[in-house]
C-alpha positions as CSV (number, residue, x, y, z in Angstrom):
1,M,-59.2,-173.2,92.0
2,H,-56.8,-174.7,89.2
3,I,-57.3,-178.1,88.2
4,S,-54.1,-180.3,88.2
5,A,-52.1,-181.3,85.2
6,K,-50.6,-184.1,86.4
7,K,-52.7,-186.4,85.1
8,Y,-52.5,-185.1,81.6
9,P,-49.3,-182.8,81.4
10,A,-50.4,-180.0,79.2
11,V,-48.1,-178.0,76.7
12,I,-50.0,-175.3,76.1
13,W,-48.7,-172.0,74.8
14,C,-49.8,-168.8,73.7
15,S,-50.4,-168.3,70.0
16,C,-48.3,-164.9,69.9
17,A,-44.9,-163.6,71.8
18,L,-44.5,-159.9,71.6
19,I,-47.5,-157.8,73.2
20,L,-48.3,-154.3,72.1
21,S,-50.3,-151.5,72.7
22,G,-53.8,-152.0,71.2
23,S,-53.6,-148.8,69.6
24,A,-51.7,-149.9,67.2
25,W,-54.1,-151.7,65.3
26,A,-57.2,-149.8,66.0
27,D,-57.7,-149.5,62.8
28,W,-59.0,-153.1,61.8
29,R,-62.6,-151.9,63.0
30,D,-62.6,-149.6,59.7
31,R,-61.2,-152.3,57.6
32,A,-63.8,-154.4,59.0
33,G,-66.6,-152.0,57.9
34,Y,-67.3,-151.1,61.3
35,T,-67.0,-147.3,60.7
36,T,-69.2,-147.4,58.0
37,L,-72.0,-149.4,59.8
38,Q,-71.9,-147.1,62.7
39,G,-72.8,-144.3,60.5
40,E,-75.7,-146.1,58.9
41,L,-77.2,-147.0,61.9
42,G,-76.1,-144.3,64.5
43,S,-77.5,-144.6,67.8
44,A,-79.4,-148.3,66.3
45,L,-75.7,-149.8,66.3
46,P,-75.7,-153.4,68.1
47,D,-73.2,-153.1,70.7
48,G,-73.0,-156.8,72.1
49,S,-75.4,-155.5,75.1
50,G,-76.8,-158.5,76.6
51,I,-74.9,-161.1,75.5
52,P,-72.3,-163.1,77.5
53,V,-69.2,-163.8,76.4
54,M,-66.1,-166.1,77.6
55,I,-62.1,-166.2,77.0
56,S,-59.3,-168.9,77.7
57,E,-56.0,-168.0,78.2
58,A,-52.5,-169.6,78.4
59,T,-50.1,-168.6,81.2
60,V,-47.7,-165.5,80.1
61,S,-45.6,-166.8,83.2
62,A,-43.4,-170.2,83.8
63,T,-43.7,-169.7,87.6
64,E,-47.4,-168.8,87.8
65,F,-50.6,-168.6,86.1
66,I,-51.1,-165.3,85.0
67,Y,-54.3,-165.4,82.4
68,L,-56.6,-162.2,83.5
69,P,-57.3,-160.1,81.6
70,Q,-57.3,-157.5,84.8
71,G,-55.7,-158.8,87.8
72,T,-57.9,-159.9,91.3
73,T,-56.4,-161.4,94.5
74,G,-59.8,-163.2,94.8
75,T,-61.9,-166.1,93.6
76,A,-65.0,-163.9,93.3
77,P,-66.4,-161.9,90.2
78,Y,-64.9,-158.5,90.2
79,A,-65.4,-155.1,88.2
80,G,-63.2,-154.0,85.0
81,T,-61.6,-150.8,84.8
82,G,-60.9,-148.6,82.1
83,V,-61.7,-149.9,78.7
84,F,-63.5,-152.7,80.8
85,A,-65.5,-150.3,83.3
86,G,-68.9,-151.8,83.6
87,K,-68.1,-155.1,82.8
88,T,-67.9,-158.1,85.4
89,I,-65.2,-160.5,85.2
90,T,-65.5,-163.8,86.8
91,P,-62.3,-165.9,87.4
92,Y,-62.9,-169.5,87.4
93,S,-59.3,-170.2,87.8
94,G,-58.3,-168.6,90.7
95,A,-56.4,-165.3,91.4
96,S,-54.3,-163.9,88.6
97,S,-52.3,-160.7,88.2
98,T,-52.5,-159.0,84.8
99,S,-51.9,-160.6,81.5
100,S,-51.4,-158.2,78.9
101,H,-51.9,-160.6,76.4
102,A,-55.8,-161.0,77.9
103,A,-55.9,-157.4,78.0
104,T,-55.4,-157.3,74.3
105,V,-57.4,-159.9,73.9
106,L,-60.5,-159.0,75.9
107,G,-59.8,-155.6,74.5
108,N,-60.5,-156.8,70.7
109,F,-63.5,-158.9,72.2
110,C,-65.6,-156.6,73.9
111,G,-63.0,-153.4,75.2
112,T,-64.7,-149.7,74.7
113,G,-63.2,-148.0,71.8
114,Q,-61.3,-151.1,70.9
115,S,-64.1,-153.4,69.8
116,L,-67.3,-153.9,67.9
117,A,-69.0,-155.1,71.3
118,S,-68.5,-152.5,73.7
119,G,-71.9,-153.2,75.4
120,V,-70.6,-156.4,76.7
121,T,-71.2,-156.5,80.5
122,E,-70.8,-160.5,81.1
123,V,-67.1,-162.0,81.1
124,H,-65.9,-165.1,81.9
125,A,-62.3,-166.1,82.1
126,W,-60.5,-169.3,82.1
127,L,-56.6,-170.6,82.3
128,A,-56.2,-172.6,79.3
129,D,-54.9,-175.7,80.6
130,D,-58.1,-175.6,82.9
131,F,-60.4,-175.3,79.9
132,A,-59.1,-177.7,78.1
133,L,-58.5,-180.3,81.4
134,T,-62.2,-179.9,81.9
135,L,-63.1,-181.0,78.5
136,L,-60.9,-183.6,78.9
137,G,-62.1,-184.8,82.3
138,N,-65.6,-184.8,81.7
139,D,-68.1,-187.1,79.8
140,P,-70.0,-185.2,78.6
141,P,-68.3,-181.4,78.5
142,P,-70.1,-179.4,81.1
143,S,-71.6,-176.3,80.0
144,F,-69.6,-173.0,79.9
145,S,-71.0,-169.6,80.5
146,G,-70.8,-167.5,77.1
147,S,-72.8,-167.0,74.1
148,V,-69.7,-166.0,72.0
149,Q,-66.2,-167.8,73.3
150,N,-62.7,-166.7,72.1
151,H,-60.0,-169.1,72.6
152,S,-56.3,-167.4,72.0
153,W,-53.7,-170.0,72.5
154,A,-52.0,-173.3,70.6
155,G,-50.4,-176.0,71.8
156,T,-51.0,-179.7,73.0
157,V,-51.0,-181.9,76.0
158,G,-48.2,-184.3,74.0
159,N,-50.9,-187.3,73.0
160,A,-52.6,-187.0,69.5
161,A,-55.3,-189.1,71.0
162,L,-56.2,-186.8,74.1
163,D,-55.9,-183.5,71.7
164,I,-58.8,-185.3,69.6
165,E,-60.7,-185.8,72.6
166,I,-60.5,-182.1,73.7
167,M,-61.0,-180.9,70.2
168,R,-64.4,-183.1,69.5
169,K,-65.8,-182.2,73.1
170,L,-65.2,-178.7,72.0
171,D,-67.3,-179.5,68.6
172,L,-69.7,-181.2,70.9
173,L,-70.2,-177.9,73.0
174,V,-70.8,-175.7,70.4
175,D,-73.4,-178.0,68.6
176,R,-75.3,-179.2,72.3
177,D,-74.7,-175.4,73.6
178,G,-75.1,-173.2,71.0
179,A,-71.9,-171.4,71.5
180,T,-70.5,-169.3,68.4
181,V,-66.5,-169.9,69.4
182,T,-63.3,-168.3,67.8
183,T,-60.2,-170.5,67.5
184,P,-56.8,-168.5,66.2
185,L,-54.4,-170.4,63.9
186,N,-50.8,-170.7,65.3
187,N,-48.6,-167.7,63.9
188,G,-45.8,-168.4,60.9
189,G,-45.8,-171.8,59.5
190,S,-46.6,-174.4,62.1
191,M,-49.9,-175.9,62.2
192,A,-50.3,-176.1,66.1
193,S,-52.7,-178.9,67.4
194,L,-56.1,-178.7,69.8
195,L,-58.6,-175.7,68.8
196,A,-57.5,-174.5,65.9
197,N,-58.2,-177.6,64.2
198,A,-61.9,-177.8,65.3
199,Y,-64.6,-178.3,62.8
200,H,-67.4,-176.2,64.8
201,S,-65.5,-172.7,65.8
202,I,-64.2,-170.4,63.1
203,A,-60.8,-170.4,62.7
204,V,-59.2,-167.2,62.2
205,G,-55.8,-166.1,60.9
206,V,-54.2,-162.9,59.7
207,F,-54.6,-160.6,56.5
208,S,-50.5,-160.8,56.1
209,G,-50.5,-164.3,55.7
210,N,-48.4,-165.2,58.2
211,H,-50.4,-168.2,59.9
212,P,-50.2,-172.0,58.3
213,T,-51.2,-172.7,54.9
214,T,-50.9,-176.6,55.4
215,H,-54.5,-176.7,56.8
216,S,-56.0,-179.1,59.6
217,N,-53.2,-182.0,61.0
218,L,-55.7,-183.8,63.5
219,D,-59.1,-185.2,63.1
220,G,-59.2,-184.9,59.2
221,L,-56.3,-183.8,57.6
222,G,-56.1,-181.1,55.2
223,R,-59.4,-179.6,56.0
224,M,-59.3,-175.7,54.9
225,K,-58.1,-173.3,57.6
226,P,-58.4,-170.5,58.2
227,D,-62.0,-169.6,57.7
228,I,-61.4,-165.5,57.8
229,V,-58.5,-163.2,58.2
230,V,-58.3,-160.0,60.1
231,D,-55.8,-157.2,59.5
232,Q,-54.3,-157.8,63.0
233,I,-49.9,-158.4,63.4
234,Y,-50.9,-161.6,65.5
235,T,-54.0,-164.5,65.4
236,S,-54.3,-164.5,69.2
237,F,-55.5,-161.1,68.6
238,A,-57.5,-161.8,65.2
239,A,-59.9,-164.2,66.6
240,P,-61.4,-162.2,69.0
241,A,-62.0,-159.6,66.7
242,V,-64.3,-161.9,65.1
243,A,-65.6,-163.0,68.1
244,S,-66.7,-159.2,68.8
245,A,-68.3,-159.3,65.4
246,A,-70.1,-162.2,66.1
247,T,-71.3,-160.6,69.4
248,L,-72.8,-157.9,67.6
249,L,-74.8,-159.6,65.3
250,L,-76.1,-161.9,68.2
251,D,-77.2,-159.0,69.6
252,T,-78.8,-158.0,66.7
253,I,-80.5,-162.0,66.6
254,R,-81.9,-161.4,70.2
255,P,-85.0,-160.8,69.9
256,A,-85.2,-160.4,66.0
257,F,-84.2,-163.3,64.0
258,P,-84.7,-166.4,66.6
259,E,-83.8,-168.5,63.7
260,A,-80.7,-167.2,63.6
261,D,-79.5,-167.8,67.2
262,D,-77.3,-170.7,65.7
263,P,-73.5,-171.3,65.7
264,R,-74.0,-172.3,61.9
265,V,-75.7,-169.1,60.9
266,V,-73.5,-166.9,62.5
267,K,-70.8,-168.5,60.9
268,A,-72.2,-168.9,57.6
269,I,-73.1,-165.3,57.7
270,L,-69.5,-164.0,58.6
271,I,-67.6,-166.5,55.8
272,A,-70.5,-165.0,53.1
273,G,-69.5,-161.4,54.2
274,A,-66.2,-161.9,54.2
275,T,-64.5,-159.6,51.8
276,K,-61.9,-159.9,49.0
277,Q,-61.7,-156.2,48.0
278,N,-58.2,-155.9,49.6
279,L,-57.1,-159.4,48.3
280,P,-57.6,-159.3,44.7
281,G,-55.4,-162.1,44.3
282,W,-57.8,-164.4,46.2
283,H,-59.2,-167.2,44.6
284,R,-59.9,-171.3,44.8
285,T,-57.8,-173.6,43.4
286,G,-60.7,-175.7,42.3
287,P,-64.6,-177.3,43.4
288,T,-63.2,-179.2,45.9
289,R,-61.7,-176.1,47.7
290,P,-64.1,-174.0,49.1
291,Y,-61.1,-170.9,50.3
292,D,-58.3,-169.4,49.2
293,E,-55.3,-171.7,50.1
294,T,-54.0,-168.5,52.5
295,F,-56.8,-166.0,53.0
296,G,-60.3,-168.5,53.6
297,A,-62.9,-166.8,52.7
298,G,-61.5,-163.5,53.2
299,E,-61.3,-160.5,55.4
300,L,-63.6,-159.9,58.1
301,N,-66.8,-157.5,57.2
302,V,-69.4,-156.9,59.7
303,L,-70.8,-154.2,57.3
304,N,-71.6,-157.3,54.7
305,A,-72.4,-159.2,57.9
306,Y,-74.9,-156.8,59.0
307,H,-77.0,-156.5,55.6
308,I,-76.9,-160.3,55.3
309,L,-78.6,-160.8,59.0
310,A,-80.9,-157.8,58.5
311,E,-82.4,-159.1,55.5
312,G,-84.0,-161.2,57.2
313,R,-84.6,-165.4,56.6
314,Q,-85.3,-166.6,53.0
315,A,-86.6,-169.5,52.9
316,T,-85.9,-172.2,50.1
317,S,-88.7,-172.4,47.6
318,D,-89.0,-173.7,44.2
319,A,-91.4,-171.2,43.1
320,T,-90.7,-168.1,44.5
321,T,-87.7,-165.8,43.9
322,R,-85.6,-164.7,47.2
323,S,-83.4,-161.6,47.9
324,H,-80.3,-161.1,46.6
325,R,-78.7,-161.3,50.4
326,G,-80.0,-163.5,53.1
327,W,-79.4,-166.5,55.3
328,D,-81.7,-169.6,55.8
329,M,-81.0,-172.6,58.2
330,T,-83.2,-175.6,57.3
331,T,-82.4,-179.6,57.0
332,T,-81.5,-181.3,53.7
333,S,-83.8,-183.9,51.6
334,G,-84.0,-186.0,49.1
335,A,-84.4,-183.4,46.9
336,T,-82.4,-180.2,45.7
337,R,-82.8,-177.1,48.3
338,R,-83.0,-174.3,46.2
339,Y,-82.9,-170.4,46.5
340,F,-83.7,-168.4,43.1
341,F,-82.5,-164.8,43.4
342,E,-82.2,-162.2,40.9
343,V,-79.6,-159.6,39.2
344,P,-82.1,-157.2,37.9
345,Q,-81.7,-155.8,34.5
346,G,-79.5,-152.9,34.1
347,R,-76.9,-154.0,37.4
348,W,-74.4,-156.6,37.7
349,A,-73.9,-158.5,41.1
350,N,-70.2,-156.5,41.2
351,T,-69.3,-159.6,43.7
352,F,-71.2,-162.5,44.4
353,S,-70.6,-164.7,47.9
354,A,-72.7,-167.8,49.4
355,A,-71.9,-170.0,52.1
356,I,-73.0,-172.9,53.7
357,T,-71.9,-174.8,56.9
358,W,-73.0,-177.7,59.4
359,H,-72.0,-179.8,62.5
360,R,-70.5,-183.1,62.3
361,H,-71.9,-185.6,65.1
362,F,-71.0,-188.1,67.8
363,S,-71.7,-191.5,69.3
364,D,-70.1,-193.5,72.3
365,G,-69.5,-190.0,73.9
366,V,-67.1,-188.8,71.1
367,S,-65.3,-192.0,70.0
368,T,-67.0,-192.3,66.9
369,M,-67.3,-189.0,64.5
370,S,-69.8,-189.0,61.3
371,L,-69.7,-186.1,59.1
372,A,-72.3,-185.2,56.1
373,D,-71.4,-184.4,52.6
374,V,-73.2,-181.1,51.5
375,N,-72.5,-179.5,48.4
376,L,-73.2,-176.1,47.2
377,R,-73.7,-174.9,43.3
378,L,-74.7,-171.6,41.8
379,V,-76.7,-171.9,38.4
380,Q,-78.2,-169.9,35.9
381,A,-82.1,-170.0,35.2
382,S,-85.2,-169.4,33.6
383,G,-88.1,-169.0,35.7
384,F,-88.2,-171.7,38.1
385,V,-86.1,-173.9,35.8
386,P,-82.6,-174.5,37.2
387,G,-80.0,-174.2,34.3
388,S,-76.3,-174.3,33.6
389,S,-73.9,-174.3,36.4
390,V,-72.2,-171.3,36.9
391,D,-69.9,-172.6,39.9
392,E,-69.9,-175.2,42.7
393,S,-68.2,-176.0,46.3
394,T,-68.0,-179.6,46.6
395,S,-65.3,-180.6,49.6
396,S,-65.2,-184.0,51.0
397,V,-63.8,-183.3,54.3
398,D,-64.9,-180.2,55.1
399,N,-67.8,-178.7,56.8
400,V,-68.2,-175.7,54.9
401,E,-68.4,-175.1,51.5
402,H,-68.0,-171.3,49.7
403,I,-68.7,-169.9,46.4
404,F,-67.3,-166.5,45.1
405,R,-67.6,-164.6,41.8
406,R,-67.0,-161.6,40.0
407,N,-69.4,-159.8,37.6
408,L,-72.4,-161.8,37.2
409,P,-74.5,-160.4,34.8
410,P,-78.3,-159.4,35.0
411,G,-80.7,-162.5,35.1
412,R,-82.1,-165.3,37.4
413,Y,-79.7,-167.6,39.2
414,A,-80.5,-170.4,42.0
415,L,-78.4,-171.6,44.5
416,E,-78.4,-175.2,45.1
417,V,-78.2,-177.4,48.1
418,T,-77.4,-181.1,47.8
419,S,-76.7,-183.8,50.2
420,T,-76.4,-187.9,50.3
421,T,-77.4,-187.4,53.6
422,A,-81.1,-186.5,54.7
423,D,-82.6,-184.3,57.6
424,E,-79.0,-182.5,58.1
425,T,-79.4,-179.0,59.6
426,F,-77.6,-176.6,57.9
427,A,-77.0,-173.1,57.6
428,I,-76.7,-170.6,54.0
429,A,-75.8,-167.1,53.8
430,W,-75.4,-165.1,50.4
431,E,-74.9,-161.5,48.8
432,A,-74.8,-159.8,45.5
433,Q,-73.3,-156.8,46.0
434,L,-75.0,-155.0,43.1
435,G,-73.1,-152.7,41.1
436,S,-72.4,-151.3,37.4
437,G,-70.2,-154.6,36.4
438,P,-66.5,-153.8,34.5
439,A,-65.7,-150.2,33.8
440,V,-64.3,-149.5,30.4
441,T,-63.4,-146.3,28.9
442,V,-62.3,-145.8,25.5
443,S,-59.7,-143.0,24.2
444,K,-57.8,-142.5,20.9
445,A,-54.9,-140.3,20.1
446,G,-53.3,-140.5,16.5
447,G,-53.7,-144.1,15.2
448,T,-53.9,-145.4,18.7
449,C,-57.0,-146.6,20.6
450,T,-56.6,-147.5,24.2
451,L,-59.0,-149.2,26.1
452,S,-59.0,-148.9,29.9
453,M,-60.6,-151.3,32.2
454,N,-61.2,-151.7,35.7
455,Q,-63.8,-154.3,38.1
456,L,-62.4,-157.3,36.5
457,D,-61.8,-160.5,37.3
458,P,-58.1,-161.2,37.8
459,F,-58.6,-164.1,36.7
460,K,-60.6,-164.4,33.8
461,T,-59.4,-164.1,30.3
462,Y,-61.3,-161.2,28.2
463,T,-61.7,-161.1,24.6
464,I,-61.8,-157.4,23.0
465,E,-64.3,-157.1,20.3
466,A,-65.4,-154.2,17.8
467,S,-67.8,-153.6,16.0
468,P,-68.6,-150.8,13.2
469,D,-72.7,-150.8,13.5
470,L,-73.1,-153.1,16.6
471,V,-74.2,-155.9,14.9
472,S,-71.1,-157.6,13.9
473,W,-68.0,-158.1,16.1
474,N,-64.6,-159.3,15.6
475,P,-61.9,-160.0,18.2
476,I,-59.0,-157.3,18.5
477,A,-57.1,-158.7,21.3
478,T,-57.2,-160.9,24.0
479,I,-56.2,-160.1,27.2
480,R,-55.6,-161.1,31.3
481,T,-55.0,-159.2,34.3
482,A,-52.3,-159.7,36.4
483,D,-53.5,-162.3,39.5
484,T,-53.2,-159.2,42.0
485,T,-55.0,-156.5,40.1
486,A,-58.5,-156.0,39.2
487,S,-57.6,-153.5,36.3
488,T,-55.2,-153.0,33.1
489,S,-55.1,-151.5,29.9
490,A,-54.6,-152.4,26.4
491,Q,-53.5,-150.5,23.1
492,W,-53.7,-151.5,19.5
493,S,-53.6,-149.2,15.9
494,E,-56.4,-148.3,14.3
495,P,-57.3,-149.4,11.0
496,A,-56.4,-146.7,8.2
497,G,-59.7,-144.7,7.1
498,G,-60.6,-143.3,10.6
499,E,-64.3,-145.1,10.8
500,S,-65.7,-145.1,13.8
501,R,-65.9,-148.5,16.1
502,F,-67.8,-149.8,19.0
503,Y,-65.9,-151.9,21.8
504,R,-66.9,-154.6,24.0
505,L,-65.8,-157.0,26.7
506,A,-66.5,-160.3,26.4
507,W,-65.4,-163.4,28.2
508,A,-67.2,-166.7,29.7
509,L,-69.0,-166.6,32.9
């Protein structure tokens, strides 16, 4: 049964216009590390079994409502076919013929051979108008079936106050019901209103960067969007890819990690696991900006996310070191929450990534909003005494903080979480990718010495130093790679006499 749009004249449109075969981008799963994870886990690979999911879809017709991934003439649950075989699809907005947009969305979400969660058997489907107006017309909003929800549409009801109310009610149900929600940004440069602005959802863009970079434009301007990107053509199809990864994680969480069964934990793990491997120019412009301005936390990587989750909960402690990867969910207090960890001697953290996220709160229905200011810091440590700061994320408007560093040398570190608000529940996740650090090779031809370097930080300035005896070191050259590469080379003339020299790189941590 359709809910009338006459009271609230909805203007809702799809976030993409061109529909292509799902096979055109099937390799997004390889880019997300899924094939590698499949090889690691074999038959133990989680596939979303037992996790109910939900989609809402804008109509693809101007003359009738067409919103279902596979059509039905009735209003009762029906059996999917093809890539949706074995799934029961429940239509909440009545009969509909097949929407190719919805079919691609659900295919990336839980389709066999197209997703990370082909084991899903329970799908709930809504027309976007009905979903939005159900949120708007009920105080409080009802619960919707679906532990993971994807809403691949963008638009407005034509009234900013009503748009804000819809978005706030989505955030309220995420906090109340514990659903993980993915929402795409619009395609192109225009930041659409409604759900892409939500605080509690995972906002998704595309690897090409063809999405808005102006960030939130509703209920708090300038909050960083997207959270994560996927190698898809359109944002509509990138968002369900992230939903699929969240579903895989929930299949692992239930029942192995009950403390992680919370959208804050799932979001923090996905953000911390996002890779910059294919985005060497990724960088934050400063401590108050948690993400890259275009690519958010980076590219979806379910391999990293699974390893963070599987490492288990790492509780805050001022007297015990924790693993180099893991997660926790706890509350802020008057004291600093610390997580000490080691980069072992002889190893480097080729990359280090950490994220925290928390929810906003409402009163008087959703008319009044409050958001705690929670900050994240990475510091060096001696024993269990924190030392100098390495990096920090201190946005005053976002409800996420993120730190990413390349080439942390061996030693002890601590993640510190601070807030002026007590008893605010937050989730934290982190991972140090252990390796050998920057790679340097030296070659000499005639009087010319060439130093070839890779695995560098594109945004660091390095000094090449030389020594005849490994005791006294003198600078030879100062170099910086291009912002889009992690490797470079440098050449110079060797001094007359031909004595042997040793070389090293020096840089500020």
